[in-house]
Every structure is written in structure tokens, then in C-alpha cells.
C-alpha positions as CSV (number, residue, x, y, z in Angstrom):
1,M,130.0,-33.0,-2.3
2,T,129.2,-29.7,-4.0
3,L,131.0,-29.0,-7.3
4,D,131.2,-26.1,-9.7
5,S,131.2,-27.8,-13.1
6,H,132.6,-24.8,-15.1
7,Q,135.1,-22.1,-14.3
8,H,138.3,-20.6,-15.8
9,F,141.7,-19.4,-14.9
10,W,144.0,-17.2,-17.0
11,N,146.9,-14.8,-17.0
12,Y,145.5,-11.9,-19.0
13,E,147.4,-11.0,-22.1
14,L,146.7,-9.8,-25.6
15,P,145.9,-10.9,-28.2
16,K,145.1,-14.2,-26.5
17,H,142.2,-12.7,-24.5
18,D,141.0,-10.1,-27.0
19,W,137.5,-11.7,-26.7
20,I,137.2,-9.8,-23.4
21,D,135.7,-6.6,-24.9
22,N,135.2,-3.2,-23.4
23,E,131.9,-4.2,-21.8
24,M,133.8,-7.0,-20.0
25,A,136.6,-4.7,-18.8
26,A,136.1,-5.9,-15.2
27,I,137.7,-9.2,-16.0
28,R,140.7,-7.8,-17.9
29,R,143.2,-9.1,-15.3
30,N,144.7,-12.4,-14.0
31,F,142.4,-14.9,-12.3
32,S,144.2,-17.6,-10.3
33,P,143.3,-20.4,-7.8
34,D,144.1,-17.9,-5.0
35,D,141.2,-15.8,-6.3
36,L,138.7,-18.6,-6.6
37,S,139.5,-20.7,-3.4
38,P,138.0,-18.2,-0.9
39,V,134.9,-17.7,-3.1
40,L,134.2,-21.4,-3.3
41,Q,134.7,-21.8,0.5
42,A,132.4,-18.9,1.2
43,H,129.6,-20.5,-0.8
44,G,130.1,-24.1,0.5
45,V,131.5,-25.4,-2.8
46,D,134.0,-28.2,-2.4
47,G,135.7,-28.3,-5.7
48,C,135.5,-27.3,-9.4
49,I,136.2,-28.3,-13.0
50,A,138.6,-25.9,-14.8
51,V,137.7,-25.4,-18.4
52,Q,139.9,-24.1,-21.3
53,A,139.6,-20.5,-22.5
54,D,142.4,-20.5,-25.0
55,Q,142.7,-23.0,-27.9
56,T,146.2,-24.2,-27.4
57,T,147.7,-27.3,-25.8
58,A,149.7,-24.8,-23.7
59,E,146.3,-23.9,-22.1
60,T,145.7,-27.6,-21.3
61,D,149.1,-27.9,-19.7
62,F,148.6,-24.6,-17.8
63,L,145.3,-25.9,-16.3
64,L,146.7,-29.4,-15.5
65,D,149.6,-27.7,-13.6
66,I,147.0,-25.7,-11.6
67,A,145.0,-28.8,-10.9
68,A,148.1,-30.7,-9.8
69,N,148.9,-28.0,-7.3
70,N,145.4,-27.1,-6.1
71,N,143.5,-30.0,-4.7
72,F,140.1,-28.2,-5.0
73,V,140.5,-28.3,-8.8
74,K,139.1,-31.8,-9.4
75,G,139.5,-32.0,-13.2
76,V,140.4,-30.2,-16.4
77,V,138.5,-29.8,-19.7
78,G,141.4,-28.9,-22.0
79,W,141.9,-28.2,-25.7
80,I,143.6,-30.3,-28.4
81,D,143.3,-30.1,-32.1
82,L,140.7,-32.8,-32.7
83,R,141.2,-32.5,-36.5
84,A,144.9,-33.2,-36.4
85,D,146.2,-36.2,-38.3
86,D,148.5,-37.0,-35.4
87,L,145.9,-36.7,-32.7
88,P,146.6,-40.2,-31.2
89,A,150.2,-39.3,-30.8
90,Q,149.3,-35.9,-29.2
91,L,146.9,-37.6,-26.8
92,G,149.7,-40.0,-25.8
93,K,151.4,-37.1,-24.0
94,Y,148.5,-37.1,-21.6
95,A,148.3,-40.8,-20.9
96,G,148.3,-41.3,-17.1
97,Q,147.0,-37.9,-16.4
98,P,143.9,-38.6,-14.3
99,L,143.0,-34.9,-13.9
100,L,142.4,-34.5,-17.6
101,K,138.8,-35.3,-18.0
102,G,137.8,-34.1,-21.5
103,F,138.2,-31.5,-24.2
104,R,136.4,-28.5,-25.7
105,H,136.5,-26.4,-28.8
106,V,135.1,-22.9,-29.1
107,V,132.6,-24.0,-31.8
108,Q,130.5,-20.8,-31.2
109,G,133.3,-18.9,-32.9
110,E,133.4,-21.1,-36.0
111,P,131.8,-19.6,-39.1
112,D,130.9,-23.0,-40.6
113,P,127.5,-23.9,-39.1
114,Y,128.4,-27.6,-39.7
115,F,131.9,-27.4,-38.1
116,L,131.0,-30.2,-35.7
117,L,130.2,-32.5,-38.7
118,Q,133.5,-32.1,-40.6
119,P,135.0,-35.6,-41.2
120,D,138.3,-34.8,-39.4
121,F,136.4,-33.4,-36.4
122,L,134.2,-36.5,-36.2
123,R,137.3,-38.7,-36.4
124,G,138.7,-36.7,-33.4
125,I,135.5,-37.2,-31.4
126,D,135.7,-40.9,-32.1
127,T,139.3,-41.0,-31.0
128,I,138.8,-39.2,-27.6
129,G,135.6,-41.1,-26.9
130,K,137.3,-44.4,-27.2
131,L,139.9,-43.2,-24.7
132,G,137.2,-42.3,-22.2
133,Y,137.4,-38.6,-22.5
134,T,134.3,-36.3,-22.4
135,Y,133.4,-33.5,-24.8
136,D,132.0,-30.1,-23.8
137,I,129.8,-28.6,-26.6
138,L,130.1,-24.8,-26.6
139,I,127.7,-23.5,-29.2
140,F,125.0,-20.9,-30.0
141,P,121.4,-22.0,-30.5
142,H,121.6,-22.1,-34.3
143,Q,124.4,-24.7,-33.9
144,L,122.1,-27.1,-32.0
145,V,121.1,-28.6,-35.4
146,S,124.6,-29.9,-36.1
147,S,125.1,-30.8,-32.4
148,L,122.1,-33.2,-32.8
149,E,123.7,-35.0,-35.6
150,L,127.0,-35.2,-33.7
151,V,125.6,-36.8,-30.6
152,K,123.5,-39.1,-32.7
153,Q,126.6,-40.6,-34.2
154,F,128.4,-41.2,-30.9
155,P,126.0,-42.8,-28.4
156,E,128.9,-44.1,-26.2
157,V,130.6,-40.6,-25.9
158,K,129.7,-38.4,-22.9
159,F,128.7,-34.9,-24.1
160,V,127.7,-31.9,-22.1
161,I,126.0,-28.7,-23.4
162,D,127.8,-25.7,-22.0
163,H,125.8,-22.7,-20.8
164,L,122.4,-24.1,-22.0
165,A,123.7,-23.5,-25.6
166,K,123.8,-19.8,-24.9
167,P,120.2,-18.8,-25.5
168,Y,119.6,-15.3,-26.7
169,A,118.2,-14.2,-23.4
170,K,118.9,-10.5,-23.8
171,D,116.4,-10.4,-26.6
172,S,114.0,-12.9,-24.9
173,Y,114.2,-15.4,-27.7
174,F,113.0,-18.7,-26.3
175,T,110.9,-21.0,-28.6
176,G,113.4,-22.1,-31.1
177,W,116.1,-22.5,-28.5
178,A,113.7,-24.5,-26.3
179,A,112.8,-26.9,-29.2
180,G,116.5,-27.5,-29.9
181,I,117.2,-28.2,-26.2
182,S,114.3,-30.6,-26.0
183,A,115.6,-32.5,-29.1
184,I,119.2,-32.9,-27.9
185,A,118.1,-33.8,-24.4
186,A,116.4,-36.9,-25.9
187,F,119.9,-38.5,-26.2
188,P,120.8,-40.0,-22.8
189,N,124.5,-39.5,-23.2
190,V,124.1,-35.7,-23.3
191,Y,124.1,-33.6,-20.1
192,C,123.6,-29.8,-19.6
193,K,125.4,-27.2,-17.6
194,L,123.2,-24.8,-15.8
195,S,125.8,-22.0,-16.3
196,G,126.7,-18.9,-18.2
197,L,123.2,-17.5,-18.4
198,V,123.7,-14.1,-16.7
199,T,126.2,-13.1,-19.5
200,E,123.7,-14.0,-22.2
201,A,121.3,-11.4,-20.7
202,D,121.7,-7.6,-20.2
203,Y,124.7,-7.4,-17.9
204,Q,123.3,-4.5,-15.9
205,D,119.6,-5.2,-16.0
206,W,119.0,-8.9,-15.9
207,T,116.4,-10.4,-13.4
208,A,116.0,-13.8,-12.0
209,E,112.4,-13.8,-13.2
210,A,113.5,-13.4,-16.8
211,L,116.2,-16.1,-16.7
212,L,114.5,-18.8,-14.7
213,P,112.3,-19.9,-17.6
214,Y,115.4,-20.9,-19.5
215,L,116.8,-22.8,-16.6
216,R,113.4,-24.5,-15.9
217,H,113.2,-25.7,-19.5
218,A,116.6,-27.1,-19.5
219,L,115.9,-28.9,-16.2
220,E,112.7,-30.3,-17.4
221,A,114.3,-31.5,-20.7
222,F,117.3,-33.1,-19.2
223,G,116.0,-33.9,-15.8
224,P,117.8,-33.5,-12.5
225,D,119.9,-36.5,-13.2
226,R,121.7,-34.8,-16.2
227,C,122.0,-31.2,-15.2
228,M,124.9,-29.7,-13.3
229,F,125.5,-26.3,-11.7
230,G,128.3,-24.2,-13.2
231,S,129.3,-20.7,-12.3
232,D,131.4,-19.7,-15.4
233,W,133.6,-17.7,-13.0
234,P,135.2,-15.3,-13.6
235,V,133.3,-14.5,-16.8
236,C,130.1,-14.3,-14.7
237,L,131.6,-11.3,-12.8
238,V,130.8,-8.9,-15.6
239,A,127.1,-9.4,-14.8
240,A,126.8,-11.0,-11.3
241,E,128.7,-12.1,-8.2
242,Y,129.2,-15.7,-7.5
243,G,126.5,-15.7,-4.9
244,Q,123.9,-14.4,-7.4
245,V,124.8,-17.1,-9.9
246,I,124.6,-20.0,-7.5
247,G,121.5,-18.4,-6.1
248,L,119.7,-18.7,-9.4
249,V,120.2,-22.4,-9.5
250,K,119.2,-22.7,-5.8
251,D,116.0,-20.9,-6.7
252,L,115.5,-23.2,-9.6
253,M,115.8,-26.3,-7.4
254,T,113.4,-25.1,-4.7
255,G,110.9,-27.9,-4.1
256,F,113.1,-30.7,-5.4
257,S,114.2,-33.5,-3.1
258,D,117.5,-33.4,-1.3
259,E,118.8,-36.1,-3.5
260,Q,117.9,-34.2,-6.7
261,Q,119.5,-31.0,-5.4
262,A,122.6,-32.9,-4.4
263,A,122.8,-34.4,-7.9
264,V,122.6,-31.0,-9.7
265,F,125.0,-29.4,-7.3
266,G,127.7,-32.0,-7.5
267,G,126.7,-35.6,-8.0
268,N,126.1,-35.4,-11.7
269,C,129.3,-33.5,-12.3
270,A,131.2,-36.1,-10.3
271,R,129.7,-38.9,-12.3
272,F,130.1,-37.2,-15.7
273,Y,133.8,-36.2,-15.2
274,G,134.8,-39.1,-12.9
275,V,135.6,-37.0,-9.9
276,T,136.9,-38.7,-6.8
277,P,134.7,-37.9,-3.8
278,L,136.2,-35.7,-1.1
279,T,135.1,-35.1,2.5
280,H,136.4,-31.6,3.0
281,F,137.6,-28.5,1.2
282,P,141.4,-29.1,0.7
């Protein structure tokens, strides 16, 4: 089973999607399951995980509705206010929703470098962890420090680093990011998505040779049993087609065993998010 661990859907509108700047004008439109389904089938991908792009519970409900009506969407990473005093009551709304796998917050946009360590946020992580939900860590490299302290406090919670912590690949910065990735990879409850890298490079002038060192380091740090392929579609389209994105990870995995390749291209994602195996594209 081949799975894409990270993609998005949206109905484009302002100001909700004002993060899509002029350089990203190509994705200033709606993206639906009808757009993604033929792309996945063309590249032999059986299913995907839909991840929040807007920080509202309406976004979570929107993605759950899509998943309920499109069998290839195997799970949802939604949003909920983890700092809310009534978080347990809010989570009660989703009891019995097997397609809701976990949550994410756009921490990369938070000005407080220690946002992840705020007491109310930590309380929220504890709450969702005890309910069996996962947490996607969306950060920039300088926030790896607080991420280390976060995962250290919750060894029973399953975390995954989105987009390799968004290394500054456009400027070829590597050493500090690499040290942070190695440090957080030491925690066995943390996984890493091999995703989102083409949009951290020069959109028009990136090369596989320049990006593969970042992918190799993440793979070496986490190992093939804790890395998962993700396309970051449709965001990736500002820099590359789906085939180019999955091709990068295929190049990375050249020489690895069939079992290790199967793990990175689906097995690890299924295990992390609790995805039910499927035998064909629905």
C-alpha cells in the first residue's frame, strides 16, 4: 500500500488563504478530491492523509466530510485549539470519528519561539495524547529547540516532523538544521515526513542534487522505519509537479531493500496514523 502522508484541500478565499503570496499565484484556486484522485492514480499512490491548512474547527469538519465521501482519503490531521480550557468538551464532538487521526498547529507562524512549551499548550498535548491522537509538528529550524523539550515531556505521544522542519534550503544552510534533526530523531516516538522540500528551495531553480543531502540526513537520522513520503500537494505545485516530488524520494531510496522502500512509501504512514490497509484504489 502506497500512501501520501501529507496533502491539502481548500476552497480558495481571502483572507483565509492570504498566506498564498504572489509567488504562489499558481495555487490561488480551489483544490478538491477530484483534482487529486487522478494524480494519485497516475503515480500508483493508493491513498493519502489530508492535513489542515486553516486554523479553525470548521477546517477539521471540512476535511472529515471530504474523507467520509472519498475513500482514498484515509485520515485527517485537523486543527483544534489545544490551549482551550474546554478542550475535552470540544474533543467530545469527534468521539467515534475514526478518520480523525491527529491535530496540527501552524507553529511556524507563532512569534513566540517557545510557543510549544506554553503551559496551556502542553496541557492540550497531554489531553490529545491520552485519547490516542497524533500531533504534527510544523516548525522552522530555529523552533527545533522547543520541539525537543516538547517531545521529551511526552514519550507516549506520537509526533511527526512536517517537511523536515523546513530547512533553509534556498540559502543552503545545513549544519545547524542537521544537528537539530539528529537531536530530535533520538526520541523513538518522533517520525519525519519527507515532504515540503521543493518549496523551501528556489521555486524556479532547485535541483535534486541540492535537495538530496537534506533528505539523506533525515533518513539517516530517523531511519527508514520512521520516515514517510509526503507530497505537500497542492503547495508543491508552485515549484514542482507531483511526479518530480515523489521522484526525489524514489531517488533517495535507491539501493534500499523492498521492505524499507515499502515502509517509507506507505507502511510507516499507515502505522503512525492507524490507516486500515486497502487492496485497490477506491
